[in-house]
N, C-alpha and C positions, 0 to 999 in steps of 0.2 A: 504493500499500498504508500503511494507517496507522501510524503510527510507534507502537512498544511504551512503555507507560507505565513510567517507572524503578519499580522494586522496595525502593529504597534512595533515600534523601533524605539530606541534609546539611543543621543545624543549626550556627548561631554559638551559643557558648555565652559571656558575659562571666565571669572570673575575676577575684575579688578584685583581683589584682595589676594588673588595668589590663588582662591580654592577651585574645586569644580562644583561647577552645579550639572545636575544630568535632568535631561528636560523627555520625555516621554511623549511624541508624535502621532497620531493616527487621522487615516481620514473618516469623517464619520457625517453623513449624506451631505457631501460631495465640497465638504470644507475641513480644513485643516483644524484640528485639536491639538492643545498640549498641557501640559501640568511638570512644572520644575521641583525636582528635590534637592536636597542637599548631601544625599548620599546614594552610591548604586544598589544596596539592598533594598531601599524604599521604592526605587524608581523601579525594580524588577519585579516586585509585589505588585506595583500599580500596572506594568506593563500586564502582567499575568491577569487582572481584573477586568480591564480593558479588554484584553483578547478572550476572557470567559464571558462577557455581556454581549460580545459580538463586533466589538469596533464601537460600543457605547458608553457613555462616563457610566463608571458605575453607579448603580442603585446609593442614594443616600449624600454622596460625593459632592461636596462643597467645592468648586474650583479656586485652589489656592489656599483653602482650609483643609481640604482632605474629608472624613466623615463626621457625622453625628456625632459619634460615639469620640472620636479626635476631637472634638469641638467641645463638648463636656469637660476633658481632660486637659486641653489647651485652656479655658477656662479657669481649671483648678489649678493649674501650674503655675498663671500668670495671676490669681489673686493676690490682694496684699496682703502681706502675713505668710506669703507662700514659701516653703525652704526652698524649692528647685530655684538652683542659680545657672541651669542652662540653657535659658531665655534672654535672649539682648534685648534690649530697648526697643520697642518697636517689631520686636517679632513673637511669632505662636508656634510651639513644637507641632512640628505634622505625623501624625503618624496612620499608616495603614490598617487595615484589614488584615488579619494573620490568619 
């Protein structure tokens, strides 16, 4: 049985600060769609989600924010008095479904 071609692809995008962002791209209804991630593992997980959804945005995914579950965790992580220190000013942690 021939292998099915990938629906989405991952591209590395250099950032001004010297780090790398990972962009997942695919075509949905004739239009290019994309989402960026700070690490390759999250990008791979999201690519798999897009492909599992037939080249569509995954259910409950909000562009630039993640899933509804991720947004709840991000709100907790960035709440005043939070002990999380891995989130900089104006940034929100981004999580994928596992």
